[in-house]
C-alpha positions, -999 to +999 in steps of 0.1 A: +000+000+000+010+037-002+016+055+030+032+088+040+061+083+064+082+106+085+118+093+087+132+124+105+117+154+123+112+187+106+087+207+086+060+184+072+066+194+036+102+184+039+101+153+060+070+135+049+077+109+022+052+088+002+064+052+005+052+018-007+050-004+024+031-035+037-003-029+052+000-027+090-009-058+111-035-052+138-024-060+174-046-074+201-079-056+202-072-037+170-088-038+136-075-030+101-093-001+084-094+010+048-090+048+050-119+066+033-109+101+045-082+114+069-084+150+082-054+171+087-050+183+123-024+207+138-010+178+159+000+161+127+024+190+120+037+190+156+044+153+154+064+158+122+084+184+140+088+162+171+071+188+192+039+170+202+034+152+235+030+120+216+062+110+198+058+079+178+089+060+168+105+068+134+094+061+108+057+068+114+027+077+094+009+108+107-029+112+105-048+112+138-084+113+126-101+092+099-133+079+085-125+043+077-142+011+065-141-022+084-136-055+067-174-061+069-181-028+052-191-006+081-182+031+079-166+042+112-147+070+128-114+063+144-082+077+158-055+054+143-031+037+166+003+053+158+028+047+142+002+035+117-016+068+111-043+078+086-023+093+057-022+059+041-045+035+023-049+014+054-046+021+092-052+003+124-073+014+153-086+001+186-118-019+180-134-007+213-130+030+203-146+028+169-176+051+164-203+048+137-200+074+110-231+097+108-253+090+078-259+127+073-223+134+065-199+123+037-166+107+045-146+139+049-172+156+069-177+125+091-140+123+099-140+160+108-169+155+133-145+135+156-117+152+174-125+189+168-162+186+176-156+163+205-131+188+219-157+216+213-185+197+230-165+187+260-150+222+263-182+242+260-206+218+278-186+195+301-160+220+312-175+255+308-212+248+312-221+271+284-258+282+286-282+296+261-280+334+260-244+336+271-217+352+250-190+328+236-157+342+223-139+318+199-103+325+189-092+312+154-129+309+146-124+300+109-100+271+117-107+235+122-111+236+160-126+271+161-152+265+134-165+235+154-168+256+185-186+283+166-213+258+153-216+241+187-220+275+204-247+286+180-265+252+185-264+258+222-281+292+218-251+313+226-241+346+210-208+339+193-180+364+187-153+350+164-117+363+162-099+356+130-068+367+111-076+383+077-105+392+055-109+358+039-112+341+073-136+368+085-159+359+056-157+322+066-165+330+102-196+350+091-208+321+070-203+298+100-228+319+119-207+342+141-228+371+154-198+393+156-165+388+137-133+406+147-102+406+124-072+408+147-051+420+117-070+452+115-089+456+147-081+460+184-095+427+198-099+439+233-117+471+224-139+453+199-150+426+223-158+452+250-178+472+225-197+441+213-206+432+249-214+466+263-182+464+284-193+432+301-170+408+283-175+372+272-190+345+295-169+317+279-137+321+259-126+292+237-088+294+231-069+270+209-042+296+202-025+306+234+001+334+234-013+368+227-048+354+223-048+342+259-036+376+271-066+391+253-089+365+267-080+374+303-088+411+296-122+405+280-136+376+301-167+385+321-174+383+358-177+346+366-165+339+331-147+308+320-116+306+297-112+271+281-076+264+272-077+240+243-042+243+227-013+265+217-014+269+179+006+301+182+035+281+196+035+302+227+024+287+260+011+315+283+018+318+320-015+330+335-015+355+363-035+337+390-039+369+410-057+384+380-081+354+380-087+359+417-094+397+416-116+394+384-134+362+395-130+340+365-121+304+359-092+289+338-102+255+325-079+230+309-092+206+283-073+174+272-100+155+252-079+124+248-080+117+286-117+110+283-110+080+261-093+063+291-109+081+321-145+080+310-150+065+275-188+063+280-189+101+279-171+100+245-198+078+231-225+100+246-209+130+230-208+112+197-245+104+199-253+140+206-231+152+177-247+127+154-281+141+163-270+176+157-256+166+123-288+149+114-307+181+123-283+202+103-273+222+134-236+213+127-219+205+095-181+203+095-164+229+072-142+209+048-124+236+028-102+212+007-103+176-004-070+164-017-057+130-030-033+110-010-004+124-030-013+159-017-011+150+020+023+164+028+015+198+012-018+198+030-002+193+064+023+220+057-005+245+048-022+237+081+011+242+099+015+275+082-019+286+094-032+295+059-062+271+058-098+274+070-119+246+084-106+212+077-084+198+049-093+162+041-070+136+025-090+111+004-069+081-007-096+072-032-095+106-049-076+109-082-054+138-091-082+152-113-106+152-083-128+122-091-135+096-064 
């Protein structure tokens, strides 16, 4: 089979290599899956660089989120068991963790309903307790993680403010349903949020960026507000001033979605059932901005690493260079 492999750490576009290798052999409790779609996530780029908390042995195949097909023809969602990731024709995954792919979504959309939307659901509902009528501020609102949070926030009845970088991403955020869109390239984020909220601030802040975005979050979070720390796409991990959280009376909430798979897997399945219902209702629909053949995976991961994409980029092994499935 064909599979992208990383033989040394570095930038994805430089270190990912398309190789012809034998299909992986499932271990105990694992199944072999034909990859129908694999979505590109920022952790894929970090793993290529050797900067992610999970460091699979070299060589490895990146790709942490797929819609796959079982040997008996079932369409399922899975997080492949590394080092046999999803940017390949076949991957392996733990059988107990497979989730049924929603009928309302195609392969690329279904794959995108997994990590980003699970993260959003747990962050907004389990951790932050977002309520209808509250104001939700989402950083990187046009990205893969942010776009999921925007849709889930709207589905929950929140007023959503999206922060983006650039006019093109601002247009995407508006199409996603943001009530207010702030372009950090041309606007003062802090002033704009305060103006949009009458000086009160945001009840919940969803931050997958870190760095300056977190500093802004602390200045615009409302009384008894909640900042959900999802990741550090900026590459800068902030050091929050706990005295500020004390005097302003807000909460800083960490979210590591992967822990729920081991600590409380029943919650993951409950979340998936709820997401499937929302997809069937049309309340959420993953934004897949690009669909590329397997040969385009390395370039796609590099674009995500460079922060120039919107929504999700999907790699479809069955897609030809001309775009036909």
